[in-house]
Structures are given as C-alpha cells and as structure tokens.
Rosetta silent file (secondary structure, phi, psi, omega in degrees, C-alpha in Angstrom):
SEQUENCE: MDESAAIPESDPYKQNGMAFFHIPFPEFMYLHSDYPTYGNKRDESGCWSVNTGFFSAIKEAGTI
SCORE:     score description
SCORE:     0.000 S_00000001
   1 L     0.000  -20.346  177.566  -23.157   -0.715   -0.517 S_00000001
   2 H   -62.032  -37.143  179.711  -25.562   -0.351    2.397 S_00000001
   3 H   -64.254  -41.135  179.148  -23.122    1.959    4.130 S_00000001
   4 H   -61.704  -40.976 -178.484  -23.023    4.209    1.036 S_00000001
   5 H   -66.262  -23.353 -177.238  -26.789    4.448    0.929 S_00000001
   6 L   -80.593  -10.723 -179.890  -26.803    5.595    4.573 S_00000001
   7 L   -78.452  125.122 -177.876  -24.768    8.720    3.787 S_00000001
   8 L   -67.385  146.466 -179.795  -27.124   11.714    3.518 S_00000001
   9 L   -59.735  -26.824 -177.208  -27.244   13.588    0.209 S_00000001
  10 L   -77.235   -8.885 -179.968  -26.498   16.817    2.114 S_00000001
  11 L   -68.914  117.390 -176.807  -23.065   15.502    3.218 S_00000001
  12 L   -68.370  -13.724 -178.453  -20.491   17.594    1.289 S_00000001
  13 L  -101.617    9.513 -173.923  -17.952   14.719    1.552 S_00000001
  14 L   -55.580  -36.546 -176.956  -20.273   12.023    0.161 S_00000001
  15 L   -94.137   14.656 -177.059  -18.230   11.526   -3.030 S_00000001
  16 L  -101.469   18.490 -177.851  -14.798   11.462   -1.304 S_00000001
  17 L   -70.399  160.623  179.007  -14.775    7.778   -0.346 S_00000001
  18 L  -132.856  149.988  175.658  -11.805    5.509   -1.017 S_00000001
  19 L  -141.487  143.781  179.079  -11.528    1.774   -1.598 S_00000001
  20 L  -122.237  132.521 -179.625   -8.522   -0.497   -1.875 S_00000001
  21 L  -127.450  138.452  179.910   -8.645   -3.825   -3.740 S_00000001
  22 L   -79.587  -37.810 -179.141   -5.956   -6.494   -3.901 S_00000001
  23 L  -106.027  124.314 -177.816   -7.236   -8.004   -7.159 S_00000001
  24 L   -67.281  153.124  174.778   -7.883   -5.509   -9.968 S_00000001
  25 L   -71.781  155.882  175.119  -11.213   -5.239  -11.741 S_00000001
  26 H   -57.666  -32.568  177.508  -11.377   -6.444  -15.316 S_00000001
  27 H   -60.619  -36.317  179.389  -11.862   -2.765  -16.328 S_00000001
  28 H   -67.810  -44.973 -179.879   -8.451   -1.942  -14.846 S_00000001
  29 H   -65.204  -36.893  174.332   -6.748   -4.700  -16.730 S_00000001
  30 H   -61.627  -45.092  178.998   -8.447   -3.586  -19.948 S_00000001
  31 H   -59.402  -49.440 -177.758   -7.214   -0.035  -19.318 S_00000001
  32 H   -64.507  -36.045 -176.864   -3.658   -1.205  -18.623 S_00000001
  33 H   -79.082  -33.470 -170.277   -3.540   -3.524  -21.621 S_00000001
  34 H  -109.019   -6.994 -178.653   -5.161   -1.290  -24.240 S_00000001
  35 L  -133.473  155.735  176.784   -4.190    2.266  -23.306 S_00000001
  36 L   -64.548  127.101  175.920   -0.956    4.015  -22.359 S_00000001
  37 L  -128.659  158.198 -174.613   -0.333    3.885  -18.619 S_00000001
  38 L  -126.483  145.841  179.232    2.601    5.212  -16.612 S_00000001
  39 L   125.481 -167.075 -175.370    4.366    3.938  -13.540 S_00000001
  40 L  -111.486  127.480  172.000    5.873    0.687  -12.400 S_00000001
  41 L  -114.510   97.570 -169.683    4.150   -2.694  -12.621 S_00000001
  42 L   -92.342   -7.051 -179.633    6.594   -4.863  -10.773 S_00000001
  43 L  -138.762  161.241  176.294    4.597   -8.078  -10.508 S_00000001
  44 L   -77.232  138.422  177.456    2.272  -10.107  -12.593 S_00000001
  45 L  -139.426  152.259  178.956   -1.360   -9.543  -11.773 S_00000001
  46 L  -129.614  178.576  179.324   -4.556  -10.939  -13.052 S_00000001
  47 L  -135.548  178.289  178.538   -8.199  -10.124  -12.550 S_00000001
  48 L   -60.497  143.902 -179.865  -11.476  -11.971  -12.187 S_00000001
  49 L   -78.057  -17.052  178.881  -12.316  -14.062  -15.227 S_00000001
  50 L  -119.968  130.614  176.595  -15.965  -12.873  -15.054 S_00000001
  51 L   -79.397  110.815 -177.278  -16.993   -9.251  -15.015 S_00000001
  52 L   -82.825  -12.460 -177.023  -19.414   -9.167  -12.112 S_00000001
  53 L    87.681    5.775 -176.490  -20.479   -5.567  -12.565 S_00000001
  54 H   -63.400  -40.487  178.396  -19.010   -4.591   -9.207 S_00000001
  55 H   -61.120  -45.198  179.751  -17.076   -1.660  -10.669 S_00000001
  56 H   -63.038  -35.513  179.423  -20.255   -0.315  -12.304 S_00000001
  57 H   -66.707  -42.141  178.092  -22.136   -0.700   -8.992 S_00000001
  58 H   -64.590  -44.897  179.856  -19.451    1.284   -7.140 S_00000001
  59 H   -62.152  -42.029 -179.127  -19.477    3.983   -9.852 S_00000001
  60 H   -65.601  -36.691  179.417  -23.306    4.188   -9.720 S_00000001
  61 H   -60.877  -33.796  176.268  -23.266    4.558   -5.895 S_00000001
  62 L    72.667   17.866 -179.442  -21.208    7.717   -6.308 S_00000001
  63 L  -112.012   -5.160  178.825  -19.431    7.547   -2.972 S_00000001
  64 L  -119.620    0.000    0.000  -16.071    6.153   -4.036 S_00000001
C-alpha cells in the first residue's frame, strides 16, 4: 500500500492499477456462491477462513 500512497493525486491513471491473486478473497467467494455468475470454474477453490479486511483496504486506497 505504500506504493499506492506514493502516486500523486494529479496522476490521471491513478485508479487504473491491476492486481492478481491466486487465492480469492472471501468477498469473491461470497459473490460466487450467493449471486449469479457467468463463466467457467474448472477447479475447486477456497478462500481465507478469516476476512482480514485486505479487500476493503485495497478498495479504500483507490488505485486498483
């Protein structure tokens, strides 16, 4: 998150960041389990057993 804080507010691309995660967030699994989703899920996947708030922190940073 330190890198995100270093991006100046005047940067027009500040909110265009991308991140890739091997293990889904609990929020993703909630979405997939409780709402209609489309596409192929070809393998079993699990998520962290404890919601650490990492997704909320990324969302609050506003760069991804």
